[in-house]
PDB file of N, CA, C and O in Angstrom:
ATOM      1  N   SER A   1       0.756  -1.422  -0.316  1.00  0.00           N
ATOM      2  CA  SER A   1      -0.143   0.032  -0.080  1.00  0.00           C
ATOM      3  C   SER A   1       1.164   0.780  -0.220  1.00  0.00           C
ATOM      4  O   SER A   1       2.331   0.393  -0.146  1.00  0.00           O
ATOM      5  N   ARG A   2       0.372   2.524  -0.549  1.00  0.00           N
ATOM      6  CA  ARG A   2       1.015   3.343  -0.244  1.00  0.00           C
ATOM      7  C   ARG A   2       0.880   4.150   0.709  1.00  0.00           C
ATOM      8  O   ARG A   2       0.080   5.040   0.995  1.00  0.00           O
ATOM      9  N   GLY A   3       2.079   3.562   1.310  1.00  0.00           N
ATOM     10  CA  GLY A   3       2.063   4.844   3.113  1.00  0.00           C
ATOM     11  C   GLY A   3       0.923   4.041   4.033  1.00  0.00           C
ATOM     12  O   GLY A   3       0.671   4.704   5.039  1.00  0.00           O
ATOM     13  N   GLY A   4       0.325   3.060   3.980  1.00  0.00           N
ATOM     14  CA  GLY A   4      -0.655   2.704   4.671  1.00  0.00           C
ATOM     15  C   GLY A   4      -2.117   3.026   4.094  1.00  0.00           C
ATOM     16  O   GLY A   4      -3.143   2.964   4.772  1.00  0.00           O
ATOM     17  N   TYR A   5      -2.057   3.374   2.761  1.00  0.00           N
ATOM     18  CA  TYR A   5      -3.807   3.572   1.713  1.00  0.00           C
ATOM     19  C   TYR A   5      -3.607   2.598   0.931  1.00  0.00           C
ATOM     20  O   TYR A   5      -2.533   2.061   0.660  1.00  0.00           O
ATOM     21  N   THR A   6      -4.907   2.296   0.459  1.00  0.00           N
ATOM     22  CA  THR A   6      -5.770   1.680  -0.971  1.00  0.00           C
ATOM     23  C   THR A   6      -6.513   2.361  -0.978  1.00  0.00           C
ATOM     24  O   THR A   6      -7.111   3.061  -0.160  1.00  0.00           O
ATOM     25  N   PHE A   7      -6.518   2.079  -2.548  1.00  0.00           N
ATOM     26  CA  PHE A   7      -7.868   2.858  -2.842  1.00  0.00           C
ATOM     27  C   PHE A   7      -9.150   1.534  -3.700  1.00  0.00           C
ATOM     28  O   PHE A   7      -9.036   0.492  -4.345  1.00  0.00           O
ATOM     29  N   ASP A   8     -10.048   2.222  -3.297  1.00  0.00           N
ATOM     30  CA  ASP A   8     -11.602   1.569  -4.031  1.00  0.00           C
ATOM     31  C   ASP A   8     -12.081   2.298  -5.221  1.00  0.00           C
ATOM     32  O   ASP A   8     -12.570   3.424  -5.124  1.00  0.00           O
ATOM     33  N   VAL A   9     -11.951   1.681  -6.335  1.00  0.00           N
ATOM     34  CA  VAL A   9     -12.645   2.317  -7.408  1.00  0.00           C
ATOM     35  C   VAL A   9     -13.830   1.408  -7.876  1.00  0.00           C
ATOM     36  O   VAL A   9     -13.911   0.182  -7.950  1.00  0.00           O
ATOM     37  N   GLN A  10     -14.915   2.614  -8.230  1.00  0.00           N
ATOM     38  CA  GLN A  10     -15.895   1.793  -8.524  1.00  0.00           C
ATOM     39  C   GLN A  10     -16.235   2.359  -9.937  1.00  0.00           C
ATOM     40  O   GLN A  10     -15.828   3.520  -9.902  1.00  0.00           O
ATOM     41  N   VAL A  11     -16.737   2.133 -11.069  1.00  0.00           N
ATOM     42  CA  VAL A  11     -17.130   2.603 -12.635  1.00  0.00           C
ATOM     43  C   VAL A  11     -18.587   2.166 -12.665  1.00  0.00           C
ATOM     44  O   VAL A  11     -18.950   1.162 -12.052  1.00  0.00           O
ATOM     45  N   LYS A  12     -19.467   2.956 -13.415  1.00  0.00           N
ATOM     46  CA  LYS A  12     -20.537   2.804 -13.823  1.00  0.00           C
ATOM     47  C   LYS A  12     -20.702   2.901 -15.175  1.00  0.00           C
ATOM     48  O   LYS A  12     -20.681   4.003 -15.721  1.00  0.00           O
ATOM     49  N   PRO A  13     -20.931   1.466 -16.036  1.00  0.00           N
ATOM     50  CA  PRO A  13     -20.944   1.841 -17.468  1.00  0.00           C
ATOM     51  C   PRO A  13     -21.815   2.399 -18.065  1.00  0.00           C
ATOM     52  O   PRO A  13     -22.607   2.922 -17.282  1.00  0.00           O
ATOM     53  N   PRO A  14     -22.136   2.591 -19.415  1.00  0.00           N
ATOM     54  CA  PRO A  14     -23.509   3.365 -19.809  1.00  0.00           C
ATOM     55  C   PRO A  14     -24.048   2.597 -19.715  1.00  0.00           C
ATOM     56  O   PRO A  14     -23.584   1.457 -19.684  1.00  0.00           O
ATOM     57  N   GLY A  15     -25.569   2.950 -19.606  1.00  0.00           N
ATOM     58  CA  GLY A  15     -26.684   2.124 -19.421  1.00  0.00           C
ATOM     59  C   GLY A  15     -26.598   1.899 -17.920  1.00  0.00           C
ATOM     60  O   GLY A  15     -27.677   2.264 -17.454  1.00  0.00           O
ATOM     61  N   ALA A  16     -25.894   1.513 -17.075  1.00  0.00           N
ATOM     62  CA  ALA A  16     -26.119   0.784 -15.789  1.00  0.00           C
ATOM     63  C   ALA A  16     -26.681   1.763 -14.430  1.00  0.00           C
ATOM     64  O   ALA A  16     -26.524   2.899 -13.981  1.00  0.00           O
ATOM     65  N   ALA A  17     -27.185   0.915 -14.226  1.00  0.00           N
ATOM     66  CA  ALA A  17     -28.362   1.390 -13.060  1.00  0.00           C
ATOM     67  C   ALA A  17     -27.400   1.928 -11.469  1.00  0.00           C
ATOM     68  O   ALA A  17     -27.838   2.692 -10.609  1.00  0.00           O
ATOM     69  N   ALA A  18     -25.911   1.189 -11.476  1.00  0.00           N
ATOM     70  CA  ALA A  18     -25.413   1.254 -10.371  1.00  0.00           C
ATOM     71  C   ALA A  18     -23.896   1.012 -10.441  1.00  0.00           C
ATOM     72  O   ALA A  18     -23.536   0.109 -11.197  1.00  0.00           O
ATOM     73  N   TYR A  19     -23.099   1.587  -9.864  1.00  0.00           N
ATOM     74  CA  TYR A  19     -21.930   1.446  -9.865  1.00  0.00           C
ATOM     75  C   TYR A  19     -21.455   0.349  -9.175  1.00  0.00           C
ATOM     76  O   TYR A  19     -21.881   0.007  -8.071  1.00  0.00           O
ATOM     77  N   VAL A  20     -20.422  -0.319  -9.909  1.00  0.00           N
ATOM     78  CA  VAL A  20     -19.578  -1.922  -9.635  1.00  0.00           C
ATOM     79  C   VAL A  20     -18.064  -1.202  -9.252  1.00  0.00           C
ATOM     80  O   VAL A  20     -17.447  -0.167  -9.508  1.00  0.00           O
ATOM     81  N   ASN A  21     -17.847  -2.829  -8.233  1.00  0.00           N
ATOM     82  CA  ASN A  21     -16.759  -2.264  -7.951  1.00  0.00           C
ATOM     83  C   ASN A  21     -15.556  -2.699  -9.279  1.00  0.00           C
ATOM     84  O   ASN A  21     -15.724  -3.755  -9.890  1.00  0.00           O
ATOM     85  N   TRP A  22     -14.589  -1.944  -9.558  1.00  0.00           N
ATOM     86  CA  TRP A  22     -13.568  -2.256 -10.092  1.00  0.00           C
ATOM     87  C   TRP A  22     -12.269  -2.323  -9.951  1.00  0.00           C
ATOM     88  O   TRP A  22     -11.554  -3.059 -10.631  1.00  0.00           O
ATOM     89  N   GLN A  23     -11.930  -1.674  -9.193  1.00  0.00           N
ATOM     90  CA  GLN A  23     -10.231  -1.973  -8.527  1.00  0.00           C
ATOM     91  C   GLN A  23     -10.605  -1.872  -6.799  1.00  0.00           C
ATOM     92  O   GLN A  23     -11.321  -0.991  -6.324  1.00  0.00           O
ATOM     93  N   VAL A  24      -9.988  -2.912  -6.051  1.00  0.00           N
ATOM     94  CA  VAL A  24     -10.851  -3.104  -4.572  1.00  0.00           C
ATOM     95  C   VAL A  24      -8.889  -3.069  -3.947  1.00  0.00           C
ATOM     96  O   VAL A  24      -7.903  -3.754  -4.216  1.00  0.00           O
ATOM     97  N   GLY A  25      -9.102  -2.108  -3.214  1.00  0.00           N
ATOM     98  CA  GLY A  25      -7.519  -2.220  -2.313  1.00  0.00           C
ATOM     99  C   GLY A  25      -6.200  -2.148  -3.733  1.00  0.00           C
ATOM    100  O   GLY A  25      -5.158  -2.804  -3.711  1.00  0.00           O
ATOM    101  N   ALA A  26      -6.498  -1.462  -4.541  1.00  0.00           N
ATOM    102  CA  ALA A  26      -5.589  -1.300  -5.270  1.00  0.00           C
ATOM    103  C   ALA A  26      -4.566  -0.165  -4.347  1.00  0.00           C
ATOM    104  O   ALA A  26      -4.932   0.634  -3.486  1.00  0.00           O
ATOM    105  N   THR A  27      -3.107  -0.439  -4.901  1.00  0.00           N
ATOM    106  CA  THR A  27      -1.966   0.787  -5.091  1.00  0.00           C
ATOM    107  C   THR A  27      -1.205   1.130  -6.198  1.00  0.00           C
ATOM    108  O   THR A  27      -0.076   1.609  -6.090  1.00  0.00           O
ATOM    109  N   ALA A  28      -1.740   0.920  -7.230  1.00  0.00           N
ATOM    110  CA  ALA A  28      -1.261   1.416  -8.562  1.00  0.00           C
ATOM    111  C   ALA A  28      -2.932   2.908  -8.474  1.00  0.00           C
ATOM    112  O   ALA A  28      -4.059   2.988  -7.986  1.00  0.00           O
ATOM    113  N   THR A  29      -1.916   3.800  -9.357  1.00  0.00           N
ATOM    114  CA  THR A  29      -2.929   4.954  -9.503  1.00  0.00           C
ATOM    115  C   THR A  29      -2.726   4.712 -10.879  1.00  0.00           C
ATOM    116  O   THR A  29      -2.011   5.609 -11.327  1.00  0.00           O
ATOM    117  N   THR A  30      -3.123   3.680 -11.967  1.00  0.00           N
ATOM    118  CA  THR A  30      -3.259   3.772 -12.818  1.00  0.00           C
ATOM    119  C   THR A  30      -4.279   2.568 -13.346  1.00  0.00           C
ATOM    120  O   THR A  30      -4.498   1.683 -12.519  1.00  0.00           O
ATOM    121  N   GLY A  31      -4.918   2.452 -14.629  1.00  0.00           N
ATOM    122  CA  GLY A  31      -5.708   1.250 -14.500  1.00  0.00           C
ATOM    123  C   GLY A  31      -5.764   0.896 -16.027  1.00  0.00           C
ATOM    124  O   GLY A  31      -5.233   1.650 -16.842  1.00  0.00           O
ATOM    125  N   THR A  32      -6.157   0.194 -16.263  1.00  0.00           N
ATOM    126  CA  THR A  32      -6.620  -0.150 -18.191  1.00  0.00           C
ATOM    127  C   THR A  32      -8.332  -0.723 -17.979  1.00  0.00           C
ATOM    128  O   THR A  32      -8.806  -1.710 -17.417  1.00  0.00           O
ATOM    129  N   LEU A  33      -8.837   0.241 -18.604  1.00  0.00           N
ATOM    130  CA  LEU A  33     -10.381  -0.064 -19.040  1.00  0.00           C
ATOM    131  C   LEU A  33     -10.411  -0.180 -20.866  1.00  0.00           C
ATOM    132  O   LEU A  33      -9.922   0.402 -21.834  1.00  0.00           O
ATOM    133  N   GLY A  34     -10.957  -0.871 -20.685  1.00  0.00           N
ATOM    134  CA  GLY A  34     -11.254  -1.420 -22.654  1.00  0.00           C
ATOM    135  C   GLY A  34     -11.342  -3.084 -22.619  1.00  0.00           C
ATOM    136  O   GLY A  34     -10.913  -3.733 -21.666  1.00  0.00           O
ATOM    137  N   PRO A  35     -11.811  -3.537 -23.511  1.00  0.00           N
ATOM    138  CA  PRO A  35     -12.052  -4.804 -24.129  1.00  0.00           C
ATOM    139  C   PRO A  35     -10.991  -5.584 -23.775  1.00  0.00           C
ATOM    140  O   PRO A  35     -10.899  -6.674 -24.339  1.00  0.00           O
ATOM    141  N   PHE A  36      -9.940  -5.188 -22.742  1.00  0.00           N
ATOM    142  CA  PHE A  36      -9.096  -6.279 -22.277  1.00  0.00           C
ATOM    143  C   PHE A  36      -8.579  -6.047 -21.007  1.00  0.00           C
ATOM    144  O   PHE A  36      -7.413  -6.303 -20.705  1.00  0.00           O
ATOM    145  N   GLY A  37      -9.727  -5.388 -19.960  1.00  0.00           N
ATOM    146  CA  GLY A  37      -9.531  -5.013 -18.604  1.00  0.00           C
ATOM    147  C   GLY A  37     -10.596  -3.845 -18.342  1.00  0.00           C
ATOM    148  O   GLY A  37     -11.222  -2.970 -18.941  1.00  0.00           O
ATOM    149  N   GLY A  38     -10.403  -4.385 -17.069  1.00  0.00           N
ATOM    150  CA  GLY A  38     -11.931  -3.803 -16.748  1.00  0.00           C
ATOM    151  C   GLY A  38     -13.436  -4.063 -17.015  1.00  0.00           C
ATOM    152  O   GLY A  38     -13.770  -4.931 -17.822  1.00  0.00           O
ATOM    153  N   PRO A  39     -14.229  -3.413 -16.431  1.00  0.00           N
ATOM    154  CA  PRO A  39     -16.321  -3.512 -16.518  1.00  0.00           C
ATOM    155  C   PRO A  39     -16.146  -3.001 -17.947  1.00  0.00           C
ATOM    156  O   PRO A  39     -16.083  -1.777 -17.833  1.00  0.00           O
ATOM    157  N   TYR A  40     -16.024  -3.369 -19.387  1.00  0.00           N
ATOM    158  CA  TYR A  40     -15.694  -2.678 -20.417  1.00  0.00           C
ATOM    159  C   TYR A  40     -17.206  -3.218 -21.182  1.00  0.00           C
ATOM    160  O   TYR A  40     -17.059  -4.362 -21.612  1.00  0.00           O
ATOM    161  N   SER A  41     -18.767  -2.588 -21.472  1.00  0.00           N
ATOM    162  CA  SER A  41     -19.460  -2.992 -22.164  1.00  0.00           C
ATOM    163  C   SER A  41     -19.320  -2.043 -23.551  1.00  0.00           C
ATOM    164  O   SER A  41     -20.417  -2.282 -24.056  1.00  0.00           O
ATOM    165  N   GLY A  42     -19.004  -1.603 -23.990  1.00  0.00           N
ATOM    166  CA  GLY A  42     -19.162  -0.697 -25.602  1.00  0.00           C
ATOM    167  C   GLY A  42     -18.695   0.229 -25.025  1.00  0.00           C
ATOM    168  O   GLY A  42     -18.234   0.421 -23.899  1.00  0.00           O
ATOM    169  N   PRO A  43     -18.926   1.058 -26.301  1.00  0.00           N
ATOM    170  CA  PRO A  43     -18.660   2.842 -26.186  1.00  0.00           C
ATOM    171  C   PRO A  43     -19.860   3.427 -25.270  1.00  0.00           C
ATOM    172  O   PRO A  43     -20.850   2.786 -24.918  1.00  0.00           O
ATOM    173  N   GLY A  44     -19.573   4.759 -24.961  1.00  0.00           N
ATOM    174  CA  GLY A  44     -20.344   5.310 -24.093  1.00  0.00           C
ATOM    175  C   GLY A  44     -19.894   6.084 -23.009  1.00  0.00           C
ATOM    176  O   GLY A  44     -18.739   6.491 -23.133  1.00  0.00           O
ATOM    177  N   THR A  45     -20.358   6.330 -22.207  1.00  0.00           N
ATOM    178  CA  THR A  45     -20.040   7.171 -21.158  1.00  0.00           C
ATOM    179  C   THR A  45     -19.773   6.527 -19.559  1.00  0.00           C
ATOM    180  O   THR A  45     -20.578   6.044 -18.764  1.00  0.00           O
ATOM    181  N   TYR A  46     -18.536   6.706 -19.477  1.00  0.00           N
ATOM    182  CA  TYR A  46     -18.376   5.504 -18.148  1.00  0.00           C
ATOM    183  C   TYR A  46     -18.115   6.672 -17.149  1.00  0.00           C
ATOM    184  O   TYR A  46     -17.658   7.785 -17.406  1.00  0.00           O
ATOM    185  N   ARG A  47     -18.592   6.057 -15.703  1.00  0.00           N
ATOM    186  CA  ARG A  47     -18.611   7.245 -14.793  1.00  0.00           C
ATOM    187  C   ARG A  47     -17.831   6.554 -13.364  1.00  0.00           C
ATOM    188  O   ARG A  47     -18.229   5.569 -12.741  1.00  0.00           O
ATOM    189  N   PHE A  48     -16.816   7.252 -13.118  1.00  0.00           N
ATOM    190  CA  PHE A  48     -15.946   6.706 -11.991  1.00  0.00           C
ATOM    191  C   PHE A  48     -15.969   7.096 -10.713  1.00  0.00           C
ATOM    192  O   PHE A  48     -16.373   8.253 -10.598  1.00  0.00           O
ATOM    193  N   ARG A  49     -15.680   6.550  -9.677  1.00  0.00           N
ATOM    194  CA  ARG A  49     -15.570   7.515  -8.134  1.00  0.00           C
ATOM    195  C   ARG A  49     -14.771   6.542  -7.688  1.00  0.00           C
ATOM    196  O   ARG A  49     -14.766   5.406  -8.162  1.00  0.00           O
ATOM    197  N   SER A  50     -13.828   7.051  -6.461  1.00  0.00           N
ATOM    198  CA  SER A  50     -12.863   6.503  -5.544  1.00  0.00           C
ATOM    199  C   SER A  50     -13.022   6.835  -4.087  1.00  0.00           C
ATOM    200  O   SER A  50     -13.756   7.632  -3.501  1.00  0.00           O
ATOM    201  N   ARG A  51     -12.306   6.163  -3.769  1.00  0.00           N
ATOM    202  CA  ARG A  51     -11.957   5.971  -1.842  1.00  0.00           C
ATOM    203  C   ARG A  51     -10.701   5.813  -1.508  1.00  0.00           C
ATOM    204  O   ARG A  51      -9.964   5.407  -2.406  1.00  0.00           O
ATOM    205  N   VAL A  52     -10.105   6.073  -0.177  1.00  0.00           N
ATOM    206  CA  VAL A  52      -9.432   5.976  -0.296  1.00  0.00           C
ATOM    207  C   VAL A  52      -9.382   5.128   1.621  1.00  0.00           C
ATOM    208  O   VAL A  52      -9.822   5.520   2.701  1.00  0.00           O
ATOM    209  N   LEU A  53      -8.657   3.941   1.216  1.00  0.00           N
ATOM    210  CA  LEU A  53      -8.844   3.697   2.491  1.00  0.00           C
ATOM    211  C   LEU A  53      -7.336   3.413   3.637  1.00  0.00           C
ATOM    212  O   LEU A  53      -6.199   3.121   3.267  1.00  0.00           O
ATOM    213  N   ASN A  54      -7.900   3.652   5.280  1.00  0.00           N
ATOM    214  CA  ASN A  54      -6.500   3.737   5.935  1.00  0.00           C
ATOM    215  C   ASN A  54      -6.029   1.653   5.960  1.00  0.00           C
ATOM    216  O   ASN A  54      -6.990   0.885   5.927  1.00  0.00           O
ATOM    217  N   THR A  55      -5.064   1.248   5.998  1.00  0.00           N
ATOM    218  CA  THR A  55      -4.791  -0.470   5.962  1.00  0.00           C
ATOM    219  C   THR A  55      -4.541  -0.721   7.439  1.00  0.00           C
ATOM    220  O   THR A  55      -4.616  -1.872   7.871  1.00  0.00           O
ATOM    221  N   ALA A  56      -4.190   0.496   8.385  1.00  0.00           N
ATOM    222  CA  ALA A  56      -3.832   0.683   9.539  1.00  0.00           C
ATOM    223  C   ALA A  56      -4.978   0.195  10.376  1.00  0.00           C
ATOM    224  O   ALA A  56      -4.940  -0.672  11.249  1.00  0.00           O
ATOM    225  N   ASN A  57      -6.205   1.040   9.877  1.00  0.00           N
ATOM    226  CA  ASN A  57      -7.405   0.794  11.065  1.00  0.00           C
ATOM    227  C   ASN A  57      -8.685   0.815   9.949  1.00  0.00           C
ATOM    228  O   ASN A  57      -9.813   1.231  10.212  1.00  0.00           O
ATOM    229  N   GLY A  58      -8.503   0.591   9.410  1.00  0.00           N
ATOM    230  CA  GLY A  58      -9.767  -0.243   8.512  1.00  0.00           C
ATOM    231  C   GLY A  58     -10.465   1.277   8.005  1.00  0.00           C
ATOM    232  O   GLY A  58     -11.130   1.110   6.983  1.00  0.00           O
ATOM    233  N   ASP A  59     -10.460   2.697   8.489  1.00  0.00           N
ATOM    234  CA  ASP A  59     -11.314   3.626   8.434  1.00  0.00           C
ATOM    235  C   ASP A  59     -11.525   4.011   6.781  1.00  0.00           C
ATOM    236  O   ASP A  59     -10.487   3.731   6.182  1.00  0.00           O
ATOM    237  N   ALA A  60     -12.307   4.431   6.103  1.00  0.00           N
ATOM    238  CA  ALA A  60     -12.101   4.923   4.390  1.00  0.00           C
ATOM    239  C   ALA A  60     -13.234   6.279   4.719  1.00  0.00           C
ATOM    240  O   ALA A  60     -14.145   6.497   5.518  1.00  0.00           O
ATOM    241  N   SER A  61     -12.516   7.052   3.511  1.00  0.00           N
ATOM    242  CA  SER A  61     -13.204   7.960   3.013  1.00  0.00           C
ATOM    243  C   SER A  61     -14.480   7.464   2.729  1.00  0.00           C
ATOM    244  O   SER A  61     -14.868   6.298   2.807  1.00  0.00           O
ATOM    245  N   GLY A  62     -15.388   8.951   2.230  1.00  0.00           N
ATOM    246  CA  GLY A  62     -16.517   8.952   1.463  1.00  0.00           C
ATOM    247  C   GLY A  62     -15.814   8.393   0.077  1.00  0.00           C
ATOM    248  O   GLY A  62     -14.714   7.870  -0.098  1.00  0.00           O
ATOM    249  N   TYR A  63     -16.784   8.679  -0.754  1.00  0.00           N
ATOM    250  CA  TYR A  63     -16.301   8.050  -2.418  1.00  0.00           C
ATOM    251  C   TYR A  63     -16.358   9.481  -2.854  1.00  0.00           C
ATOM    252  O   TYR A  63     -17.125  10.303  -2.353  1.00  0.00           O
ATOM    253  N   SER A  64     -15.569   9.716  -3.743  1.00  0.00           N
ATOM    254  CA  SER A  64     -15.406  11.398  -4.224  1.00  0.00           C
ATOM    255  C   SER A  64     -16.317  11.315  -5.561  1.00  0.00           C
ATOM    256  O   SER A  64     -16.483  10.302  -6.241  1.00  0.00           O
ATOM    257  N   PRO A  65     -16.995  12.883  -5.842  1.00  0.00           N
ATOM    258  CA  PRO A  65     -17.584  12.876  -7.036  1.00  0.00           C
ATOM    259  C   PRO A  65     -17.241  12.483  -8.448  1.00  0.00           C
ATOM    260  O   PRO A  65     -16.305  12.715  -9.213  1.00  0.00           O
ATOM    261  N   PRO A  66     -18.215  11.890  -8.490  1.00  0.00           N
ATOM    262  CA  PRO A  66     -17.647  11.080  -9.690  1.00  0.00           C
ATOM    263  C   PRO A  66     -17.449  11.917 -11.025  1.00  0.00           C
ATOM    264  O   PRO A  66     -18.026  12.959 -11.336  1.00  0.00           O
ATOM    265  N   THR A  67     -16.453  11.180 -11.766  1.00  0.00           N
ATOM    266  CA  THR A  67     -15.965  12.019 -13.084  1.00  0.00           C
ATOM    267  C   THR A  67     -15.994  10.991 -14.261  1.00  0.00           C
ATOM    268  O   THR A  67     -15.851   9.773 -14.151  1.00  0.00           O
ATOM    269  N   ALA A  68     -16.248  11.850 -15.641  1.00  0.00           N
ATOM    270  CA  ALA A  68     -16.645  10.760 -16.606  1.00  0.00           C
ATOM    271  C   ALA A  68     -15.592  10.975 -17.926  1.00  0.00           C
ATOM    272  O   ALA A  68     -14.981  11.926 -18.412  1.00  0.00           O
ATOM    273  N   ILE A  69     -15.740   9.574 -18.205  1.00  0.00           N
ATOM    274  CA  ILE A  69     -15.347   9.346 -19.440  1.00  0.00           C
ATOM    275  C   ILE A  69     -15.955   9.228 -20.919  1.00  0.00           C
ATOM    276  O   ILE A  69     -16.976   8.550 -20.809  1.00  0.00           O
ATOM    277  N   THR A  70     -15.816   9.492 -21.869  1.00  0.00           N
ATOM    278  CA  THR A  70     -16.565   8.961 -23.016  1.00  0.00           C
ATOM    279  C   THR A  70     -15.274   7.733 -23.546  1.00  0.00           C
ATOM    280  O   THR A  70     -14.058   7.823 -23.378  1.00  0.00           O
ATOM    281  N   LEU A  71     -15.921   6.814 -24.100  1.00  0.00           N
ATOM    282  CA  LEU A  71     -15.196   5.966 -25.273  1.00  0.00           C
ATOM    283  C   LEU A  71     -15.743   5.326 -26.164  1.00  0.00           C
ATOM    284  O   LEU A  71     -16.405   4.311 -25.948  1.00  0.00           O
ATOM    285  N   SER A  72     -15.426   6.135 -27.980  1.00  0.00           N
ATOM    286  CA  SER A  72     -16.413   5.753 -28.819  1.00  0.00           C
ATOM    287  C   SER A  72     -15.774   4.489 -29.798  1.00  0.00           C
ATOM    288  O   SER A  72     -16.477   3.958 -30.657  1.00  0.00           O
TER     289      SER A  72
END
């Protein structure tokens, strides 16, 4: 972990009603989304949110405001 912290990242694929876990307990600050990585469901707008977890005591922040990307 990065100094006792990890990240949880959720994604809401195009047309989905809810966020799904994409990276849980991640330590890398990058990831791959596409046909060969992540919850890829084709072109459209994907929304992401994340939170930070303290690995020493289990405390977690709230999820961040969503950020969107559009894949064509």
